[in-house]
Every structure is written in C-alpha cells, then in structure tokens.
N, CA, C and O atoms as CSV, one atom per row, in Angstrom:
chain,resi,resn,atom,element,x,y,z
A,1,MET,N,N,27.312,-8.129,15.796
A,1,MET,CA,C,26.084,-7.384,15.666
A,1,MET,C,C,25.655,-6.838,17.034
A,1,MET,O,O,25.139,-5.724,17.132
A,2,ALA,N,N,25.872,-7.622,18.072
A,2,ALA,CA,C,25.507,-7.176,19.423
A,2,ALA,C,C,26.231,-5.886,19.780
A,2,ALA,O,O,25.633,-4.980,20.360
A,3,ASP,N,N,27.502,-5.796,19.442
A,3,ASP,CA,C,28.269,-4.576,19.715
A,3,ASP,C,C,27.711,-3.389,18.947
A,3,ASP,O,O,27.564,-2.301,19.504
A,4,GLU,N,N,27.405,-3.588,17.688
A,4,GLU,CA,C,26.896,-2.506,16.841
A,4,GLU,C,C,25.572,-1.948,17.369
A,4,GLU,O,O,25.310,-0.751,17.259
A,5,LEU,N,N,24.755,-2.812,17.933
A,5,LEU,CA,C,23.455,-2.385,18.446
A,5,LEU,C,C,23.525,-1.894,19.890
A,5,LEU,O,O,22.521,-1.453,20.451
A,6,GLY,N,N,24.707,-1.971,20.484
A,6,GLY,CA,C,24.904,-1.436,21.830
A,6,GLY,C,C,24.597,-2.382,22.966
A,6,GLY,O,O,24.443,-1.949,24.108
A,7,TYR,N,N,24.507,-3.663,22.676
A,7,TYR,CA,C,24.250,-4.632,23.742
A,7,TYR,C,C,25.562,-5.014,24.420
A,7,TYR,O,O,26.601,-5.113,23.767
A,8,LYS,N,N,25.507,-5.225,25.724
A,8,LYS,CA,C,26.714,-5.535,26.479
A,8,LYS,C,C,27.183,-6.967,26.274
A,8,LYS,O,O,28.361,-7.273,26.459
A,9,ASN,N,N,26.255,-7.849,25.890
A,9,ASN,CA,C,26.657,-9.226,25.634
A,9,ASN,C,C,25.843,-9.803,24.482
A,9,ASN,O,O,24.745,-9.334,24.184
A,10,ALA,N,N,26.387,-10.803,23.855
A,10,ALA,CA,C,25.753,-11.402,22.684
A,10,ALA,C,C,24.465,-12.150,23.035
A,10,ALA,O,O,23.600,-12.321,22.176
A,11,SER,N,N,24.330,-12.592,24.270
A,11,SER,CA,C,23.127,-13.358,24.633
A,11,SER,C,C,21.875,-12.492,24.552
A,11,SER,O,O,20.790,-12.991,24.255
A,12,THR,N,N,22.023,-11.201,24.816
A,12,THR,CA,C,20.880,-10.295,24.672
A,12,THR,C,C,20.446,-10.237,23.223
A,12,THR,O,O,19.258,-10.336,22.917
A,13,TYR,N,N,21.423,-10.075,22.320
A,13,TYR,CA,C,21.116,-10.030,20.892
A,13,TYR,C,C,20.513,-11.353,20.426
A,13,TYR,O,O,19.640,-11.363,19.558
A,14,PHE,N,N,20.962,-12.447,20.984
A,14,PHE,CA,C,20.455,-13.765,20.594
A,14,PHE,C,C,18.943,-13.862,20.807
A,14,PHE,O,O,18.248,-14.523,20.036
A,15,ASN,N,N,18.437,-13.209,21.842
A,15,ASN,CA,C,16.985,-13.194,22.067
A,15,ASN,C,C,16.251,-12.518,20.914
A,15,ASN,O,O,15.129,-12.901,20.583
A,16,TYR,N,N,16.873,-11.524,20.306
A,16,TYR,CA,C,16.277,-10.879,19.138
A,16,TYR,C,C,16.318,-11.819,17.936
A,16,TYR,O,O,15.353,-11.906,17.177
A,17,GLU,N,N,17.429,-12.516,17.765
A,17,GLU,CA,C,17.535,-13.460,16.646
A,17,GLU,C,C,16.528,-14.592,16.769
A,17,GLU,O,O,15.991,-15.059,15.764
A,18,LYS,N,N,16.267,-15.036,17.991
A,18,LYS,CA,C,15.305,-16.121,18.214
A,18,LYS,C,C,13.866,-15.648,18.097
A,18,LYS,O,O,12.955,-16.472,18.014
A,19,GLY,N,N,13.640,-14.334,18.088
A,19,GLY,CA,C,12.290,-13.809,18.009
A,19,GLY,C,C,11.630,-13.588,19.356
A,19,GLY,O,O,10.439,-13.281,19.423
A,20,VAL,N,N,12.391,-13.742,20.426
A,20,VAL,CA,C,11.856,-13.503,21.763
A,20,VAL,C,C,11.563,-12.013,21.942
A,20,VAL,O,O,10.576,-11.637,22.575
A,21,CYS,N,N,12.429,-11.170,21.379
A,21,CYS,CA,C,12.285,-9.715,21.443
A,21,CYS,C,C,12.135,-9.171,20.023
A,21,CYS,O,O,12.572,-9.798,19.058
A,22,ASP,N,N,11.521,-8.013,19.910
A,22,ASP,CA,C,11.365,-7.352,18.616
A,22,ASP,C,C,12.414,-6.254,18.465
A,22,ASP,O,O,12.730,-5.541,19.417
A,23,PHE,N,N,12.948,-6.133,17.243
A,23,PHE,CA,C,13.865,-5.041,16.968
A,23,PHE,C,C,13.095,-3.732,16.950
A,23,PHE,O,O,11.928,-3.694,16.561
A,24,LYS,N,N,13.748,-2.669,17.368
A,24,LYS,CA,C,13.159,-1.338,17.304
A,24,LYS,C,C,13.476,-0.720,15.939
A,24,LYS,O,O,14.477,-1.067,15.312
A,25,ALA,N,N,12.630,0.182,15.492
A,25,ALA,CA,C,12.786,0.781,14.170
A,25,ALA,C,C,14.144,1.461,14.007
A,25,ALA,O,O,14.715,1.429,12.917
A,26,ASN,N,N,14.667,2.070,15.058
A,26,ASN,CA,C,15.956,2.754,14.937
A,26,ASN,C,C,17.140,1.788,14.842
A,26,ASN,O,O,18.253,2.210,14.529
A,27,GLN,N,N,16.916,0.517,15.104
A,27,GLN,CA,C,17.976,-0.486,14.985
A,27,GLN,C,C,18.085,-1.029,13.558
A,27,GLN,O,O,19.132,-1.549,13.174
A,28,LEU,N,N,17.027,-0.913,12.785
A,28,LEU,CA,C,17.011,-1.516,11.452
A,28,LEU,C,C,18.055,-0.939,10.510
A,28,LEU,O,O,18.680,-1.713,9.784
A,29,PRO,N,N,18.285,0.364,10.473
A,29,PRO,CA,C,19.356,0.870,9.599
A,29,PRO,C,C,20.739,0.347,9.987
A,29,PRO,O,O,21.585,0.129,9.120
A,30,ILE,N,N,20.968,0.147,11.268
A,30,ILE,CA,C,22.249,-0.407,11.727
A,30,ILE,C,C,22.404,-1.838,11.226
A,30,ILE,O,O,23.470,-2.221,10.744
A,31,ILE,N,N,21.349,-2.617,11.340
A,31,ILE,CA,C,21.369,-4.004,10.876
A,31,ILE,C,C,21.609,-4.053,9.371
A,31,ILE,O,O,22.417,-4.848,8.891
A,32,CYS,N,N,20.911,-3.208,8.636
A,32,CYS,CA,C,21.076,-3.180,7.185
A,32,CYS,C,C,22.496,-2.778,6.793
A,32,CYS,O,O,23.065,-3.324,5.848
A,33,SER,N,N,23.051,-1.840,7.512
A,33,SER,CA,C,24.418,-1.415,7.226
A,33,SER,C,C,25.400,-2.572,7.417
A,33,SER,O,O,26.273,-2.797,6.578
A,34,LYS,N,N,25.253,-3.295,8.512
A,34,LYS,CA,C,26.144,-4.438,8.789
A,34,LYS,C,C,25.946,-5.567,7.782
A,34,LYS,O,O,26.906,-6.255,7.433
A,35,LEU,N,N,24.719,-5.766,7.310
A,35,LEU,CA,C,24.430,-6.835,6.355
A,35,LEU,C,C,24.579,-6.379,4.902
A,35,LEU,O,O,24.415,-7.165,3.969
A,36,ASN,N,N,24.896,-5.088,4.732
A,36,ASN,CA,C,25.077,-4.520,3.399
A,36,ASN,C,C,23.830,-4.721,2.530
A,36,ASN,O,O,23.901,-5.249,1.420
A,37,CYS,N,N,22.695,-4.287,3.067
A,37,CYS,CA,C,21.431,-4.410,2.340
A,37,CYS,C,C,20.564,-3.192,2.623
A,37,CYS,O,O,20.890,-2.378,3.486
A,38,THR,N,N,19.474,-3.072,1.904
A,38,THR,CA,C,18.504,-2.012,2.150
A,38,THR,C,C,17.374,-2.559,3.023
A,38,THR,O,O,17.252,-3.768,3.223
A,39,LEU,N,N,16.554,-1.644,3.534
A,39,LEU,CA,C,15.393,-2.090,4.318
A,39,LEU,C,C,14.456,-2.926,3.457
A,39,LEU,O,O,13.898,-3.918,3.926
A,40,ASN,N,N,14.283,-2.531,2.203
A,40,ASN,CA,C,13.423,-3.312,1.306
A,40,ASN,C,C,13.951,-4.725,1.135
A,40,ASN,O,O,13.184,-5.687,1.181
A,41,GLU,N,N,15.241,-4.854,0.940
A,41,GLU,CA,C,15.818,-6.193,0.777
A,41,GLU,C,C,15.642,-7.015,2.049
A,41,GLU,O,O,15.367,-8.214,1.989
A,42,LEU,N,N,15.799,-6.377,3.178
A,42,LEU,CA,C,15.676,-7.089,4.458
A,42,LEU,C,C,14.272,-7.645,4.657
A,42,LEU,O,O,14.106,-8.753,5.168
A,43,PHE,N,N,13.264,-6.878,4.254
A,43,PHE,CA,C,11.886,-7.288,4.502
A,43,PHE,C,C,11.211,-7.980,3.331
A,43,PHE,O,O,10.260,-8.734,3.536
A,44,LEU,N,N,11.671,-7.748,2.115
A,44,LEU,CA,C,10.960,-8.267,0.953
A,44,LEU,C,C,11.513,-9.569,0.395
A,44,LEU,O,O,10.808,-10.270,-0.332
A,45,TYR,N,N,12.744,-9.906,0.712
A,45,TYR,CA,C,13.285,-11.177,0.242
A,45,TYR,C,C,12.855,-12.275,1.211
A,45,TYR,O,O,13.125,-12.182,2.409
A,46,PRO,N,N,12.191,-13.311,0.708
A,46,PRO,CA,C,11.703,-14.360,1.617
A,46,PRO,C,C,12.822,-15.149,2.296
A,46,PRO,O,O,12.625,-15.692,3.383
A,47,SER,N,N,13.981,-15.213,1.670
A,47,SER,CA,C,15.074,-15.970,2.287
A,47,SER,C,C,16.336,-15.124,2.310
A,47,SER,O,O,17.349,-15.486,1.711
A,48,PHE,N,N,16.268,-13.989,3.008
A,48,PHE,CA,C,17.407,-13.082,3.055
A,48,PHE,C,C,18.639,-13.762,3.617
A,48,PHE,O,O,19.754,-13.436,3.209
A,49,ALA,N,N,18.474,-14.688,4.532
A,49,ALA,CA,C,19.617,-15.362,5.138
A,49,ALA,C,C,20.487,-16.025,4.079
A,49,ALA,O,O,21.706,-16.096,4.236
A,50,LYS,N,N,19.882,-16.508,3.011
A,50,LYS,CA,C,20.659,-17.146,1.951
A,50,LYS,C,C,21.515,-16.135,1.190
A,50,LYS,O,O,22.644,-16.450,0.814
A,51,ILE,N,N,20.999,-14.923,0.956
A,51,ILE,CA,C,21.782,-13.958,0.196
A,51,ILE,C,C,22.749,-13.204,1.092
A,51,ILE,O,O,23.668,-12.560,0.586
A,52,ALA,N,N,22.574,-13.264,2.407
A,52,ALA,CA,C,23.463,-12.571,3.342
A,52,ALA,C,C,24.799,-13.299,3.474
A,52,ALA,O,O,25.794,-12.704,3.889
A,53,ASN,N,N,24.822,-14.556,3.129
A,53,ASN,CA,C,26.080,-15.310,3.236
A,53,ASN,C,C,26.922,-14.928,2.104
A,53,ASN,O,O,28.039,-15.428,1.969
C-alpha cells in the first residue's frame, strides 16, 4: 500500500494506519482500488477490516 500511495518507505504509511496522520481525499480512491471496495463500503461498514480479509 505504501508503494501505491507513493511513500518511499512503509514506516511512513504505518503512521497513517496508526492514525497519527490523516489520509488525504485524493488517496482514498487508491486505497479503495487496492482493497477492492467502494468509498461507501470503506466508510459505512463498521468492521471493514473483517471483510477486507
């Protein structure tokens, strides 16, 4: 995911996963594409992590 979002190393992306940093709106379609979901599914499912596996 770090590569897809253009980060040079995974530790930068990890800060986003931990909630230290906020994703930018233009990154959300990339994330949805990699997770094979829509923006609605990403935000409206309370436990998206379970269906992403």
